[in-house]
N, CA, C and O atoms as a printed pandas DataFrame, in Angstrom:
     atom_number atom_name residue_name chain_id  residue_number  x_coord  y_coord  z_coord
0              1         N          UNK        A               1  158.989   78.005   51.775
1              2        CA          UNK        A               1  158.026   78.669   51.137
2              3         C          UNK        A               1  158.996   78.229   49.345
3              4         O          UNK        A               1  160.116   78.622   49.016
4              5         N          UNK        A               2  158.079   77.369   48.575
5              6        CA          UNK        A               2  159.040   76.915   46.921
6              7         C          UNK        A               2  158.648   77.933   46.248
7              8         O          UNK        A               2  157.426   77.993   46.384
8              9         N          UNK        A               3  159.114   78.985   45.423
9             10        CA          UNK        A               3  159.081   79.868   44.777
10            11         C          UNK        A               3  158.709   79.131   43.057
11            12         O          UNK        A               3  158.618   77.912   42.907
12            13         N          UNK        A               4  158.492   80.362   41.629
13            14        CA          UNK        A               4  159.478   79.534   40.863
14            15         C          UNK        A               4  159.877   79.648   40.975
15            16         O          UNK        A               4  160.208   80.492   41.808
16            17         N          UNK        A               5  160.981   78.540   39.872
17            18        CA          UNK        A               5  161.846   79.165   39.265
18            19         C          UNK        A               5  163.838   78.511   39.821
19            20         O          UNK        A               5  165.038   78.663   39.593
20            21         N          UNK        A               6  162.836   77.777   40.638
21            22        CA          UNK        A               6  163.615   76.922   41.896
22            23         C          UNK        A               6  164.454   77.578   43.490
23            24         O          UNK        A               6  165.167   77.356   44.469
24            25         N          UNK        A               7  164.032   78.065   43.084
25            26        CA          UNK        A               7  163.391   79.327   44.096
26            27         C          UNK        A               7  163.547   78.890   45.221
27            28         O          UNK        A               7  164.136   79.967   45.126
28            29         N          UNK        A               8  163.738   78.029   47.118
29            30        CA          UNK        A               8  162.508   78.583   47.835
30            31         C          UNK        A               8  163.479   79.543   48.806
31            32         O          UNK        A               8  164.656   79.799   48.553
32            33         N          UNK        A               9  162.406   80.225   50.481
33            34        CA          UNK        A               9  162.602   81.163   51.286
34            35         C          UNK        A               9  162.316   81.025   51.765
35            36         O          UNK        A               9  161.291   80.369   51.584
36            37         N          UNK        A              10  162.682   81.373   53.180
37            38        CA          UNK        A              10  162.118   81.389   54.342
38            39         C          UNK        A              10  162.501   82.599   55.137
39            40         O          UNK        A              10  162.447   82.058   56.241
40            41         N          UNK        A              11  162.943   84.178   55.472
41            42        CA          UNK        A              11  163.164   85.258   56.300
42            43         C          UNK        A              11  164.407   85.014   55.342
43            44         O          UNK        A              11  164.367   84.804   54.130
44            45         N          UNK        A              12  165.518   85.090   56.165
45            46        CA          UNK        A              12  167.049   85.352   55.944
46            47         C          UNK        A              12  167.684   84.032   54.919
47            48         O          UNK        A              12  168.579   84.214   54.093
48            49         N          UNK        A              13  167.150   82.968   55.123
49            50        CA          UNK        A              13  167.368   81.913   54.807
50            51         C          UNK        A              13  166.402   81.535   53.507
51            52         O          UNK        A              13  165.372   82.155   53.243
52            53         N          UNK        A              14  166.947   80.330   52.688
53            54        CA          UNK        A              14  167.032   80.196   51.053
54            55         C          UNK        A              14  167.348   79.807   50.152
55            56         O          UNK        A              14  168.060   80.794   49.971
56            57         N          UNK        A              15  167.660   78.792   48.638
57            58        CA          UNK        A              15  168.418   77.786   47.802
58            59         C          UNK        A              15  167.415   78.108   46.888
59            60         O          UNK        A              15  166.198   78.285   46.849
60            61         N          UNK        A              16  168.286   78.114   46.251
61            62        CA          UNK        A              16  168.344   79.078   44.657
62            63         C          UNK        A              16  168.951   78.169   43.708
63            64         O          UNK        A              16  170.172   78.078   43.832
64            65         N          UNK        A              17  168.188   77.162   42.383
65            66        CA          UNK        A              17  168.969   76.967   41.410
66            67         C          UNK        A              17  169.488   77.778   40.276
67            68         O          UNK        A              17  168.977   78.851   39.954
68            69         N          UNK        A              18  170.343   77.333   39.775
69            70        CA          UNK        A              18  169.916   78.648   38.240
70            71         C          UNK        A              18  170.769   77.723   37.266
71            72         O          UNK        A              18  171.056   76.744   37.956
72            73         N          UNK        A              19  171.261   77.574   36.120
73            74        CA          UNK        A              19  171.942   77.026   34.988
74            75         C          UNK        A              19  173.223   76.975   35.053
75            76         O          UNK        A              19  173.568   78.132   35.294
76            77         N          UNK        A              20  174.372   76.153   34.963
77            78        CA          UNK        A              20  175.896   76.901   34.793
78            79         C          UNK        A              20  175.875   77.600   33.850
79            80         O          UNK        A              20  175.705   76.912   32.844
80            81         N          UNK        A              21  175.997   79.068   33.539
81            82        CA          UNK        A              21  176.206   79.701   32.332
82            83         C          UNK        A              21  177.341   81.302   33.399
83            84         O          UNK        A              21  177.650   81.494   34.575
84            85         N          UNK        A              22  177.524   81.911   32.306
85            86        CA          UNK        A              22  178.133   83.326   32.722
86            87         C          UNK        A              22  177.433   84.032   33.812
87            88         O          UNK        A              22  178.080   84.554   34.719
88            89         N          UNK        A              23  175.669   84.091   33.756
89            90        CA          UNK        A              23  175.245   85.516   34.154
90            91         C          UNK        A              23  175.467   84.904   36.159
91            92         O          UNK        A              23  175.430   85.711   37.088
92            93         N          UNK        A              24  175.716   83.091   36.386
93            94        CA          UNK        A              24  174.776   82.420   37.469
94            95         C          UNK        A              24  175.627   83.466   39.010
95            96         O          UNK        A              24  175.246   83.656   40.166
96            97         N          UNK        A              25  177.379   84.100   37.927
97            98        CA          UNK        A              25  177.197   83.833   39.597
98            99         C          UNK        A              25  176.768   85.742   40.200
99           100         O          UNK        A              25  177.480   86.265   41.058
100          101         N          UNK        A              26  175.929   86.273   39.766
101          102        CA          UNK        A              26  175.451   87.998   38.987
102          103         C          UNK        A              26  173.728   87.490   40.194
103          104         O          UNK        A              26  172.989   88.147   40.927
104          105         N          UNK        A              27  173.787   86.253   39.842
105          106        CA          UNK        A              27  172.347   86.144   40.166
106          107         C          UNK        A              27  172.124   85.511   41.649
107          108         O          UNK        A              27  171.161   85.627   42.408
108          109         N          UNK        A              28  173.552   84.683   41.823
109          110        CA          UNK        A              28  173.795   83.999   43.033
110          111         C          UNK        A              28  173.840   85.355   44.554
111          112         O          UNK        A              28  173.372   85.195   45.681
112          113         N          UNK        A              29  174.566   86.583   44.001
113          114        CA          UNK        A              29  174.944   88.143   44.836
114          115         C          UNK        A              29  173.719   88.222   45.345
115          116         O          UNK        A              29  173.359   88.153   46.520
116          117         N          UNK        A              30  172.871   88.431   43.992
117          118        CA          UNK        A              30  171.412   89.575   44.358
118          119         C          UNK        A              30  170.853   88.390   45.340
119          120         O          UNK        A              30  170.258   88.764   46.351
120          121         N          UNK        A              31  170.997   87.040   45.120
121          122        CA          UNK        A              31  169.228   86.662   45.968
122          123         C          UNK        A              31  170.297   86.268   47.073
123          124         O          UNK        A              31  169.834   85.563   47.970
124          125         N          UNK        A              32  172.401   86.779   47.231
125          126        CA          UNK        A              32  172.408   86.536   49.080
126          127         C          UNK        A              32  172.050   87.354   49.150
127          128         O          UNK        A              32  170.923   87.255   49.636
128          129         N          UNK        A              33  172.382   88.600   48.886
129          130        CA          UNK        A              33  172.335   90.468   49.176
130          131         C          UNK        A              33  170.719   90.430   49.587
131          132         O          UNK        A              33  170.406   91.121   50.557
132          133         N          UNK        A              34  169.632   89.642   48.890
133          134        CA          UNK        A              34  167.938   90.651   49.296
134          135         C          UNK        A              34  167.911   89.348   50.681
135          136         O          UNK        A              34  167.067   89.445   51.573
136          137         N          UNK        A              35  169.335   87.752   50.663
137          138        CA          UNK        A              35  168.744   87.671   52.703
138          139         C          UNK        A              35  169.493   88.667   52.705
139          140         O          UNK        A              35  169.045   89.458   51.875
140          141         N          UNK        A              36  170.128   88.947   53.043
141          142        CA          UNK        A              36  171.505   89.731   54.186
142          143         C          UNK        A              36  171.139   91.097   54.356
143          144         O          UNK        A              36  171.211   91.653   55.451
144          145         N          UNK        A              37  170.746   91.663   53.311
145          146        CA          UNK        A              37  168.952   92.890   53.439
146          147         C          UNK        A              37  168.677   92.809   54.386
147          148         O          UNK        A              37  168.701   93.899   54.958
148          149         N          UNK        A              38  168.300   91.794   55.140
149          150        CA          UNK        A              38  166.876   91.735   55.630
150          151         C          UNK        A              38  166.547   91.579   57.035
151          152         O          UNK        A              38  165.673   92.044   57.766
152          153         N          UNK        A              39  167.790   90.562   57.224
153          154        CA          UNK        A              39  168.718   90.848   58.400
154          155         C          UNK        A              39  169.306   92.505   59.058
155          156         O          UNK        A              39  169.430   92.606   60.279
156          157         N          UNK        A              40  169.664   93.837   58.067
157          158        CA          UNK        A              40  170.048   94.561   58.044
158          159         C          UNK        A              40  171.364   94.118   59.399
159          160         O          UNK        A              40  171.381   94.126   60.630
160          161         N          UNK        A              41  172.555   93.689   58.040
161          162        CA          UNK        A              41  173.972   92.727   58.442
162          163         C          UNK        A              41  174.380   94.510   57.824
163          164         O          UNK        A              41  173.635   95.308   57.255
164          165         N          UNK        A              42  175.864   94.654   58.233
165          166        CA          UNK        A              42  176.825   95.888   58.067
166          167         C          UNK        A              42  177.247   95.813   56.421
167          168         O          UNK        A              42  177.713   94.725   56.083
168          169         N          UNK        A              43  177.173   96.498   55.718
169          170        CA          UNK        A              43  177.774   96.457   54.070
170          171         C          UNK        A              43  179.170   96.095   54.164
171          172         O          UNK        A              43  179.915   96.136   53.185
172          173         N          UNK        A              44  179.553   95.732   55.349
173          174        CA          UNK        A              44  181.332   95.359   54.806
174          175         C          UNK        A              44  180.794   93.788   54.470
175          176         O          UNK        A              44  180.823   93.104   53.447
176          177         N          UNK        A              45  180.376   93.598   55.603
177          178        CA          UNK        A              45  179.747   91.856   55.610
178          179         C          UNK        A              45  179.172   91.185   54.832
179          180         O          UNK        A              45  179.234   89.957   54.790
180          181         N          UNK        A              46  178.300   92.147   53.846
181          182        CA          UNK        A              46  177.948   91.124   53.515
182          183         C          UNK        A              46  178.492   91.138   51.924
183          184         O          UNK        A              46  178.256   90.265   51.089
184          185         N          UNK        A              47  179.405   92.550   51.696
185          186        CA          UNK        A              47  180.026   92.188   50.268
186          187         C          UNK        A              47  181.006   91.406   50.751
187          188         O          UNK        A              47  181.406   90.745   49.793
188          189         N          UNK        A              48  181.699   91.082   51.862
189          190        CA          UNK        A              48  182.727   90.117   52.087
190          191         C          UNK        A              48  181.516   88.547   51.262
191          192         O          UNK        A              48  181.753   87.790   50.321
192          193         N          UNK        A              49  180.451   88.646   52.067
193          194        CA          UNK        A              49  179.698   87.081   51.926
194          195         C          UNK        A              49  179.232   87.113   50.150
195          196         O          UNK        A              49  178.742   86.228   49.450
196          197         N          UNK        A              50  179.588   88.379   49.864
197          198        CA          UNK        A              50  179.130   88.555   48.402
198          199         C          UNK        A              50  180.516   87.881   47.176
199          200         O          UNK        A              50  180.400   86.994   46.331
200          201         N          UNK        A              51  181.733   88.718   47.534
201          202        CA          UNK        A              51  183.394   87.789   47.363
202          203         C          UNK        A              51  183.207   86.446   47.646
203          204         O          UNK        A              51  183.037   85.781   46.624
204          205         N          UNK        A              52  183.181   85.813   48.691
205          206        CA          UNK        A              52  183.479   84.341   48.260
206          207         C          UNK        A              52  181.982   83.909   48.159
207          208         O          UNK        A              52  182.039   82.680   48.147
208          209         N          UNK        A              53  180.356   84.373   48.061
209          210        CA          UNK        A              53  179.379   83.786   46.745
210          211         C          UNK        A              53  180.037   83.362   45.527
211          212         O          UNK        A              53  180.058   82.341   44.841
212          213         N          UNK        A              54  180.524   84.417   45.506
213          214        CA          UNK        A              54  181.040   84.528   43.720
214          215         C          UNK        A              54  181.871   84.149   43.705
215          216         O          UNK        A              54  182.302   84.519   42.614
216          217         N          UNK        A              55  182.895   83.348   44.326
217          218        CA          UNK        A              55  184.290   82.559   44.161
218          219         C          UNK        A              55  183.719   80.824   43.653
219          220         O          UNK        A              55  183.793   80.203   42.592
220          221         N          UNK        A              56  183.028   80.434   45.319
221          222        CA          UNK        A              56  182.049   80.098   45.106
222          223         C          UNK        A              56  181.159   79.306   43.786
223          224         O          UNK        A              56  181.288   78.183   43.298
224          225         N          UNK        A              57  180.400   80.223   43.532
225          226        CA          UNK        A              57  179.254   80.468   42.212
226          227         C          UNK        A              57  180.557   80.016   41.041
227          228         O          UNK        A              57  180.421   79.214   40.118
228          229         N          UNK        A              58  181.407   80.534   41.281
229          230        CA          UNK        A              58  182.040   80.648   39.461
230          231         C          UNK        A              58  182.578   79.810   39.406
231          232         O          UNK        A              58  182.676   79.404   38.248
232          233         N          UNK        A              59  183.346   78.881   40.546
233          234        CA          UNK        A              59  183.634   78.048   40.168
234          235         C          UNK        A              59  182.925   76.855   39.596
235          236         O          UNK        A              59  183.394   76.145   38.706
236          237         N          UNK        A              60  181.734   76.686   40.189
237          238        CA          UNK        A              60  181.283   75.295   40.461
238          239         C          UNK        A              60  180.152   76.051   38.800
239          240         O          UNK        A              60  178.971   75.781   38.582
240          241         N          UNK        A              61  180.955   76.867   38.042
241          242        CA          UNK        A              61  180.619   77.074   37.116
242          243         C          UNK        A              61  180.968   77.097   36.215
243          244         O          UNK        A              61  180.237   77.270   35.240
244          245         N          UNK        A              62  182.515   76.897   36.124
245          246        CA          UNK        A              62  183.224   76.666   35.736
246          247         C          UNK        A              62  184.099   75.366   35.403
247          248         O          UNK        A              62  184.802   75.259   34.398
248          249         N          UNK        A              63  183.917   74.197   36.604
249          250        CA          UNK        A              63  183.925   73.276   36.868
250          251         C          UNK        A              63  183.422   72.170   37.044
251          252         O          UNK        A              63  183.745   71.049   36.651
252          253         N          UNK        A              64  182.358   72.650   37.849
253          254        CA          UNK        A              64  181.159   71.598   37.763
254          255         C          UNK        A              64  180.686   71.302   36.869
255          256         O          UNK        A              64  180.972   71.844   35.801
256          257         N          UNK        A              65  179.283   69.795   37.020
257          258        CA          UNK        A              65  178.399   70.012   36.046
258          259         C          UNK        A              65  176.686   70.123   36.337
259          260         O          UNK        A              65  176.428   70.114   37.541
260          261         N          UNK        A              66  175.801   70.198   35.666
261          262        CA          UNK        A              66  174.283   70.711   35.232
262          263         C          UNK        A              66  174.591   72.174   36.698
263          264         O          UNK        A              66  175.461   73.033   36.839
264          265         N          UNK        A              67  173.719   71.897   37.268
265          266        CA          UNK        A              67  172.885   72.733   37.796
266          267         C          UNK        A              67  174.098   73.576   38.632
267          268         O          UNK        A              67  175.272   73.233   38.773
268          269         N          UNK        A              68  173.396   74.835   39.157
269          270        CA          UNK        A              68  174.443   74.738   40.575
270          271         C          UNK        A              68  173.098   75.215   41.505
271          272         O          UNK        A              68  172.473   76.165   41.034
272          273         N          UNK        A              69  172.650   74.700   42.652
273          274        CA          UNK        A              69  172.336   75.206   43.302
274          275         C          UNK        A              69  173.089   75.667   44.992
275          276         O          UNK        A              69  173.924   74.989   45.592
276          277         N          UNK        A              70  172.389   77.209   45.532
277          278        CA          UNK        A              70  173.285   77.999   46.496
278          279         C          UNK        A              70  171.719   78.191   47.408
279          280         O          UNK        A              70  170.691   78.869   47.397
280          281         N          UNK        A              71  172.378   77.086   48.154
281          282        CA          UNK        A              71  172.024   77.169   49.904
282          283         C          UNK        A              71  171.838   78.139   50.693
283          284         O          UNK        A              71  172.383   78.962   49.958
284          285         N          UNK        A              72  171.481   78.833   51.705
285          286        CA          UNK        A              72  171.805   80.418   52.500
286          287         C          UNK        A              72  171.112   80.049   53.254
287          288         O          UNK        A              72  169.981   79.829   52.822
288          289         N          UNK        A              73  171.356   79.765   54.794
289          290        CA          UNK        A              73  171.007   79.386   56.274
290          291         C          UNK        A              73  171.891   80.826   56.898
291          292         O          UNK        A              73  173.088   81.109   56.864
292          293         N          UNK        A              74  170.392   81.733   57.605
293          294        CA          UNK        A              74  170.529   82.706   58.459
294          295         C          UNK        A              74  170.487   82.212   59.572
295          296         O          UNK        A              74  169.652   81.308   59.613
296          297         N          UNK        A              75  171.126   82.423   60.737
297          298        CA          UNK        A              75  171.715   81.702   62.185
298          299         C          UNK        A              75  172.435   83.069   62.972
299          300         O          UNK        A              75  173.393   83.004   63.742
300          301         N          UNK        A              76  171.709   84.304   62.565
301          302        CA          UNK        A              76  172.316   85.114   63.354
302          303         C          UNK        A              76  173.136   85.144   64.704
303          304         O          UNK        A              76  172.609   85.156   65.817
304          305         N          UNK        A              77  174.508   85.153   64.457
305          306        CA          UNK        A              77  175.118   86.505   63.560
306          307         C          UNK        A              77  175.843   85.412   63.052
307          308         O          UNK        A              77  177.020   85.360   63.409
308          309         N          UNK        A              78  175.500   84.676   62.434
309          310        CA          UNK        A              78  176.030   83.788   61.557
310          311         C          UNK        A              78  175.075   83.797   60.413
311          312         O          UNK        A              78  173.866   83.886   60.626
312          313         N          UNK        A              79  175.869   83.652   58.448
313          314        CA          UNK        A              79  175.678   82.932   57.526
314          315         C          UNK        A              79  176.694   81.936   57.158
315          316         O          UNK        A              79  177.909   81.803   57.304
316          317         N          UNK        A              80  175.198   80.937   56.334
317          318        CA          UNK        A              80  175.764   79.789   56.428
318          319         C          UNK        A              80  175.613   79.160   54.264
319          320         O          UNK        A              80  174.586   78.575   53.918
320          321         N          UNK        A              81  176.440   79.363   53.499
321          322        CA          UNK        A              81  176.138   79.358   51.820
322          323         C          UNK        A              81  176.903   78.057   52.195
323          324         O          UNK        A              81  177.730   77.683   53.026
324          325         N          UNK        A              82  176.281   77.626   51.280
325          326        CA          UNK        A              82  176.302   76.540   50.412
326          327         C          UNK        A              82  176.243   76.272   48.857
327          328         O          UNK        A              82  175.126   76.294   48.340
328          329         N          UNK        A              83  177.559   75.972   47.912
329          330        CA          UNK        A              83  176.702   75.708   46.938
330          331         C          UNK        A              83  177.271   74.575   46.077
331          332         O          UNK        A              83  178.424   74.425   45.672
332          333         N          UNK        A              84  176.356   73.935   45.924
333          334        CA          UNK        A              84  176.227   72.497   44.894
334          335         C          UNK        A              84  176.823   72.072   43.741
335          336         O          UNK        A              84  177.102   73.000   42.983
336          337         N          UNK        A              85  176.954   71.579   43.567
337          338        CA          UNK        A              85  177.105   71.452   41.645
338          339         C          UNK        A              85  177.473   69.438   41.408
339          340         O          UNK        A              85  177.671   68.665   42.346
340          341         N          UNK        A              86  177.463   69.091   40.038
341          342        CA          UNK        A              86  176.979   67.908   39.943
342          343         C          UNK        A              86  177.820   66.931   39.646
343          344         O          UNK        A              86  177.594   65.744   39.407
344          345         N          UNK        A              87  179.251   67.795   39.698
345          346        CA          UNK        A              87  180.978   66.993   39.767
346          347         C          UNK        A              87  181.679   66.916   40.569
347          348         O          UNK        A              87  182.496   67.786   40.871
348          349         N          UNK        A              88  181.519   65.783   41.145
349          350        CA          UNK        A              88  181.620   65.353   43.199
350          351         C          UNK        A              88  182.772   65.211   43.014
351          352         O          UNK        A              88  183.237   64.922   44.116
352          353         N          UNK        A              89  184.152   65.248   41.738
353          354        CA          UNK        A              89  185.879   66.181   42.079
354          355         C          UNK        A              89  185.391   66.857   43.515
355          356         O          UNK        A              89  184.224   66.983   43.887
356          357         N          UNK        A              90  186.689   67.290   44.281
357          358        CA          UNK        A              90  186.528   68.116   44.942
358          359         C          UNK        A              90  187.637   69.005   45.025
359          360         O          UNK        A              90  188.788   68.589   44.893
360          361         N          UNK        A              91  187.327   70.380   45.265
361          362        CA          UNK        A              91  188.129   71.518   44.822
362          363         C          UNK        A              91  189.366   71.140   45.224
363          364         O          UNK        A              91  189.521   70.009   45.684
364          365         N          UNK        A              92  190.657   72.213   45.090
365          366        CA          UNK        A              92  191.571   72.123   45.333
366          367         C          UNK        A              92  192.412   73.941   45.097
367          368         O          UNK        A              92  192.421   74.672   44.106
368          369         N          UNK        A              93  192.871   74.085   46.152
369          370        CA          UNK        A              93  193.829   75.400   46.028
370          371         C          UNK        A              93  194.635   75.380   45.274
371          372         O          UNK        A              93  195.565   74.587   45.127
372          373         N          UNK        A              94  194.087   77.068   44.219
373          374        CA          UNK        A              94  194.887   76.994   43.880
374          375         C          UNK        A              94  196.753   77.406   44.337
375          376         O          UNK        A              94  197.082   77.492   45.520
376          377         N          UNK        A              95  197.765   77.613   43.192
377          378        CA          UNK        A              95  199.595   78.147   43.695
378          379         C          UNK        A              95  198.941   79.305   44.834
379          380         O          UNK        A              95  197.800   79.753   44.725
380          381         N          UNK        A              96  199.611   79.570   45.604
381          382        CA          UNK        A              96  199.532   80.891   46.562
382          383         C          UNK        A              96  201.461   81.485   45.579
383          384         O          UNK        A              96  202.684   81.434   45.713
384          385         N          UNK        A              97  200.117   82.080   44.483
385          386        CA          UNK        A              97  200.620   83.055   43.527
386          387         C          UNK        A              97  199.813   84.372   43.057
387          388         O          UNK        A              97  198.738   84.331   42.459
388          389         N          UNK        A              98  200.413   85.392   43.375
389          390        CA          UNK        A              98  199.737   86.174   42.902
390          391         C          UNK        A              98  199.833   86.856   42.202
391          392         O          UNK        A              98  199.298   87.961   42.291
392          393         N          UNK        A              99  200.767   86.376   40.923
393          394        CA          UNK        A              99  200.148   86.942   39.587
394          395         C          UNK        A              99  199.689   85.649   38.211
395          396         O          UNK        A              99  199.615   85.541   36.987
396          397         N          UNK        A             100  199.466   84.808   39.594
397          398        CA          UNK        A             100  198.320   83.958   38.899
398          399         C          UNK        A             100  197.500   84.132   38.080
399          400         O          UNK        A             100  196.703   84.918   38.594
400          401         N          UNK        A             101  197.095   83.829   36.846
401          402        CA          UNK        A             101  195.871   84.905   36.627
402          403         C          UNK        A             101  194.410   84.044   36.891
403          404         O          UNK        A             101  193.417   84.632   36.464
404          405         N          UNK        A             102  194.147   82.608   37.601
405          406        CA          UNK        A             102  193.464   81.843   38.370
406          407         C          UNK        A             102  194.064   81.596   39.561
407          408         O          UNK        A             102  195.026   82.145   40.099
408          409         N          UNK        A             103  193.066   80.306   40.049
409          410        CA          UNK        A             103  192.875   79.708   41.404
410          411         C          UNK        A             103  193.391   80.209   42.684
411          412         O          UNK        A             103  194.246   79.771   43.453
412          413         N          UNK        A             104  192.375   81.607   42.708
413          414        CA          UNK        A             104  193.043   82.142   43.740
414          415         C          UNK        A             104  191.830   82.126   44.589
415          416         O          UNK        A             104  192.223   82.581   45.663
416          417         N          UNK        A             105  190.363   81.807   44.712
417          418        CA          UNK        A             105  189.199   81.793   44.622
418          419         C          UNK        A             105  188.913   80.826   46.385
419          420         O          UNK        A             105  188.211   81.273   47.292
420          421         N          UNK        A             106  189.235   80.264   46.402
421          422        CA          UNK        A             106  189.805   79.090   47.388
422          423         C          UNK        A             106  190.587   79.452   48.848
423          424         O          UNK        A             106  190.679   79.162   50.040
424          425         N          UNK        A             107  191.048   80.283   47.812
425          426        CA          UNK        A             107  192.199   80.711   49.206
426          427         C          UNK        A             107  191.854   81.834   50.036
427          428         O          UNK        A             107  192.226   82.078   51.183
428          429         N          UNK        A             108  190.867   82.665   49.065
429          430        CA          UNK        A             108  190.166   84.086   49.433
430          431         C          UNK        A             108  189.323   83.264   50.244
431          432         O          UNK        A             108  189.466   83.571   51.427
432          433         N          UNK        A             109  188.673   82.532   50.106
433          434        CA          UNK        A             109  187.889   81.939   50.890
434          435         C          UNK        A             109  188.249   80.877   51.788
435          436         O          UNK        A             109  187.401   80.088   52.205
436          437         N          UNK        A             110  189.390   80.819   52.090
437          438        CA          UNK        A             110  189.633   79.950   53.148
438          439         C          UNK        A             110  190.380   81.327   54.279
439          440         O          UNK        A             110  190.068   81.241   55.467
440          441         N          UNK        A             111  191.029   82.148   53.988
441          442        CA          UNK        A             111  192.123   83.098   53.804
442          443         C          UNK        A             111  190.448   85.072   55.192
443          444         O          UNK        A             111  190.435   85.857   56.140
444          445         N          UNK        A             112  189.565   84.486   53.943
445          446        CA          UNK        A             112  188.417   85.350   54.289
446          447         C          UNK        A             112  187.075   85.012   55.534
447          448         O          UNK        A             112  186.510   85.982   56.040
448          449         N          UNK        A             113  186.647   83.514   55.952
449          450        CA          UNK        A             113  185.464   82.869   56.023
450          451         C          UNK        A             113  185.382   82.574   57.226
451          452         O          UNK        A             113  185.347   81.359   57.032
452          453         N          UNK        A             114  185.314   82.674   58.430
453          454        CA          UNK        A             114  185.469   82.347   59.852
454          455         C          UNK        A             114  185.585   80.266   59.770
455          456         O          UNK        A             114  186.372   79.655   60.493
456          457         N          UNK        A             115  184.818   79.691   58.955
457          458        CA          UNK        A             115  184.167   78.131   58.450
458          459         C          UNK        A             115  184.514   77.796   57.004
459          460         O          UNK        A             115  183.853   78.462   56.207
460          461         N          UNK        A             116  185.182   77.132   56.574
461          462        CA          UNK        A             116  184.368   76.599   54.984
462          463         C          UNK        A             116  185.050   75.159   55.111
463          464         O          UNK        A             116  185.803   74.742   55.991
464          465         N          UNK        A             117  184.469   74.412   53.758
465          466        CA          UNK        A             117  185.080   72.904   53.648
466          467         C          UNK        A             117  184.213   72.114   52.414
467          468         O          UNK        A             117  183.043   72.480   52.520
468          469         N          UNK        A             118  184.292   71.626   51.833
469          470        CA          UNK        A             118  183.755   71.037   50.690
470          471         C          UNK        A             118  183.437   69.172   51.780
471          472         O          UNK        A             118  183.891   68.402   52.625
472          473         N          UNK        A             119  182.190   69.493   50.713
473          474        CA          UNK        A             119  182.325   67.775   51.067
474          475         C          UNK        A             119  181.710   66.288   49.096
475          476         O          UNK        A             119  181.069   66.610   48.096
476          477         N          UNK        A             120  182.042   65.542   49.290
477          478        CA          UNK        A             120  181.471   65.197   47.757
478          479         C          UNK        A             120  180.285   63.894   48.651
479          480         O          UNK        A             120  180.300   63.316   49.738
480          481         N          UNK        A             121  179.280   63.918   47.320
481          482        CA          UNK        A             121  178.333   63.261   47.389
482          483         C          UNK        A             121  177.945   61.942   46.171
483          484         O          UNK        A             121  178.878   61.720   45.399
484          485         N          UNK        A             122  176.819   61.183   45.980
485          486        CA          UNK        A             122  176.382   60.862   45.196
486          487         C          UNK        A             122  175.884   61.812   43.471
487          488         O          UNK        A             122  175.709   61.544   42.282
488          489         N          UNK        A             123  175.848   62.896   44.335
489          490        CA          UNK        A             123  175.372   62.871   43.334
490          491         C          UNK        A             123  176.147   64.708   43.235
491          492         O          UNK        A             123  175.559   65.749   43.528
492          493         N          UNK        A             124  177.538   64.565   42.749
493          494        CA          UNK        A             124  178.069   65.842   43.097
494          495         C          UNK        A             124  178.338   66.096   43.979
495          496         O          UNK        A             124  178.560   65.121   44.697
496          497         N          UNK        A             125  178.594   67.869   44.838
497          498        CA          UNK        A             125  179.273   68.029   46.119
498          499         C          UNK        A             125  178.944   69.023   46.669
499          500         O          UNK        A             125  178.420   69.686   45.775
500          501         N          UNK        A             126  178.911   69.477   47.405
501          502        CA          UNK        A             126  179.141   70.775   48.425
502          503         C          UNK        A             126  179.891   71.667   48.278
503          504         O          UNK        A             126  180.089   71.658   47.063
504          505         N          UNK        A             127  180.524   72.543   48.743
505          506        CA          UNK        A             127  181.329   73.249   48.786
506          507         C          UNK        A             127  180.545   74.560   49.864
507          508         O          UNK        A             127  179.759   75.332   49.315
508          509         N          UNK        A             128  180.811   74.704   51.267
509          510        CA          UNK        A             128  180.158   75.659   51.533
510          511         C          UNK        A             128  181.096   77.044   52.676
511          512         O          UNK        A             128  182.299   76.968   52.924
512          513         N          UNK        A             129  180.597   77.660   52.957
513          514        CA          UNK        A             129  181.870   78.331   53.511
514          515         C          UNK        A             129  180.338   78.874   55.121
515          516         O          UNK        A             129  179.115   78.852   54.983
516          517         N          UNK        A             130  181.182   79.287   56.459
517          518        CA          UNK        A             130  180.353   79.847   56.879
518          519         C          UNK        A             130  181.406   81.701   57.722
519          520         O          UNK        A             130  182.516   81.881   58.223
520          521         N          UNK        A             131  180.240   82.576   57.426
521          522        CA          UNK        A             131  180.736   83.954   57.944
522          523         C          UNK        A             131  180.283   84.318   58.793
523          524         O          UNK        A             131  179.078   84.074   58.737
524          525         N          UNK        A             132  180.791   85.275   60.442
525          526        CA          UNK        A             132  180.438   85.576   61.886
526          527         C          UNK        A             132  179.626   86.683   60.944
527          528         O          UNK        A             132  179.976   86.487   59.781
528          529         N          UNK        A             133  179.047   87.344   60.994
529          530        CA          UNK        A             133  178.278   88.507   60.540
530          531         C          UNK        A             133  178.623   89.787   61.584
531          532         O          UNK        A             133  178.235   90.911   61.266
532          533         N          UNK        A             134  179.223   89.619   62.601
533          534        CA          UNK        A             134  179.257   91.083   63.030
534          535         C          UNK        A             134  181.255   90.877   63.376
535          536         O          UNK        A             134  181.696   91.434   64.381
536          537         N          UNK        A             135  181.695   90.515   62.964
537          538        CA          UNK        A             135  183.080   90.661   61.801
538          539         C          UNK        A             135  184.417   89.671   63.018
539          540         O          UNK        A             135  184.349   89.498   64.235
540          541         N          UNK        A             136  185.609   89.172   61.911
541          542        CA          UNK        A             136  186.013   88.594   62.643
542          543         C          UNK        A             136  186.670   88.967   63.545
543          544         O          UNK        A             136  187.102   88.162   64.369
């Protein structure tokens, strides 16, 4: 089902396209939270999914080009979140330094997600993670 504003949705899955601006991570978290709420997922799993989504969307806003698209696919007991932006350059892992002011987002994703990855294509890149909603 397609809805106004670049939004498609079906049950716990869906897609949202937003401009690359400071409010985009908040809108992405809200969109994901609504999808996971439909699945009656534990609050700790929701919090973790929201954190990882925020990291990927923030990177897309900061380093990407053009619109940011968030795709969510829920297949209990897991969720797959894909963030697309128009910059084909793959993300790089920041330094392993707790005092660094930035560059730790992908380290969080690497540590906390069940699986994650990134692919480049003709029209940008997708960075994704999967999370087992039952816990690890």
